Each structure stands twice: as C-alpha cells, then as structure tokens.
N, C-alpha and C positions, 0 to 999 in steps of 0.2 A: 453720774460718774461711778465707774466701777471701783471695787475695792482695791484692785491692783494699781490703778492710776492714783488713787488717794495715797496709798502707801508709798509709791514712787515719788510723788510730790512731797510728802512728808520727809522722806529720806533725803531728797535733794535739798530741802530747806534745812534739815539738820546738818548736812554736810557743810553748807555755806555758813551756818551759824557757828559751828565748831571751828571752821577755818578762820572766821573773823575773830572769835574769842582767843584763839591761839595767837593770832597776829597781834592783837591789842596787848596781850599779856607779855609776849616775848620780844616784840619789835617796835611797836608804836610808842610814841612819847619819848623814846631815848634820843638824846642828842650826843653825837660823838664830839669829843674835845681833844685837840692835839696841840702840842707846842706851848702849853702854859709854862711860863718862865719862872714862877716863884710860888711858894706857899707862905702864908703868914703864920709864923710860929712865935708865940710869946711877944706879939706886937712887932716882930721884925720880919722882913721879907727874906726868905731863905731860897736861894736859887735851886731849881730842879732841872734835870735834862731828860729829854725823851719822853715827855708826859704823853700818855695815851689814856684817855678816860671817857666815861659816859656819865650823863646826868639827865635830869628831867625836871621840868617845872611842875609836873603832875605830882611828884612825891620826893621829899628830901632823901628818902631811903634808897633812891636809885643811883646815887653817886658812887662811883668806883673809879679808881685811878691807879696807874702803874707808872713808875718813873725811876730815875736815878737821883740820889741825894747824898751829900757828904754826911756820913754818920756822926761826925763831930758837931754838926749843927744841932743835934738833939741830945748831945751828951749831958747837958745840964737839966734836962727834964726828968721828972719822976715817971717811971713806967706805970701804966694803968693795967692792973690785973683783971679788970672787967671788960677788956676789949673782946668783942665777939664779931669777927668778920662775917658779913652777910653774903649769901650766894649771889653771883652775877649771872646774867643770861649766858646760856651755853656758847653763844657766838662771841662773847667777849673773853677771849682765851687767856689774856695775860693775868687775870685775877682769879685765883683759885681759893675760895674760902676754906675748903678742906685742908689744903696744904698750909695756908696761913695759920689756921687754928692749931694744926699739929705742930708747926714750928714755934708758935708762941708758947704752947704748953711745954715743949722740949727746951726752950730757952735759946733756940737758934735765931730768933728774931725778937725784937722788943716792940711793944705797942705803947703809944702815948696819946693822950687826949690833947689835941691842939686847938679845939674850939668847943666852948660850952654854950648851949642854947643857940646854936647857929643852924637853922632857925630855932625858935622856941620849942623845947622838948627834945632836941636832937643834939648829939655831940659829934664833932668831927674827930675821927680817929686816924692815926698814922702808925703804920708798922714799918720798921726799918731793920734790914739785915746788916751784919757787919761789912758785907761787900758793897753796900750802897744801894741795893734794891729797896725801893720804897713803895708802899701801897697806902691808899687813903680811901675811907668810906665813912658814911654816917650811920649812927645807930641811935636807938631810943635811949634817952638818959633816964636816971632813976625816977624822975618826975612822972614819966608815962609808962615805963617798963614795969610789968608786974609779974 
C-alpha cells in the first residue's frame, strides 16, 4: 500500500470518527419533551404552559426546559444565590445560559431550588421572570460540586 492511500484512509477514518463524536455529544441521547402540564414545587403541582424541554437518561445534567408559569406560584420560596444555568446544545434555542446568568445577576429574574437530590447529587433549579417566563435545569449540588 502506498503512503498516499494510507494517509487518505486515515483521513477518511478520522473524518468519520469526528462526525460520530460530534453527533454523540450534541444530538444523541437527548429526548425532546413538550406539553408537560405541571412542575412539583414544595410538594404541590404548579401548572405550566408551553413547556419545551430536553432531557436524557444518560445524564441528569442534560435537563433543560422553557415554559410559562405564574410568578405568584413561587412567591413564597427563598431565592437561591447559587443557581448556575448550564449551557444547552446550540439547537435548543429557547434556553440561553448566558442570558439567564446575566439576568439572575442583575435581578431581572430569580432562581429557586425546587428539588434537592433529584437524583442523588443533583438539584433541580427554576428561574422565573416577572413576566412569567420560566426555565428549569439541573446542576450539581454541594455534595459533588467542588
């Protein structure tokens, strides 16, 4: 086999490998969720509208969701200053971790922990704007975050 064929075969393999790696990191394992009717907050079902979300059985950190919620439903909860929205895949456009982080820091939105150790080591976080926009994600809790 000549050197040129060997290099072309290696480059072809490399191209397929990179394409597979990108696909598994950005698209595989995600499941689209639409139309969820309620979130459980402080043991009570709180209705939400227009839920658009993604999740995965492969990792609890893949959960992201966007919806409309009545801000009065969370009025009795204490804000969580440790909320850190995690980036969503580029194709899930309704969830922007950069915008959420900026708005939480500026006070334009408030974040709440609505689930602790769900599953173990992960907290379920909720961000709510005064106009009713709501966002949900999971993040590592103090037990595993370092």
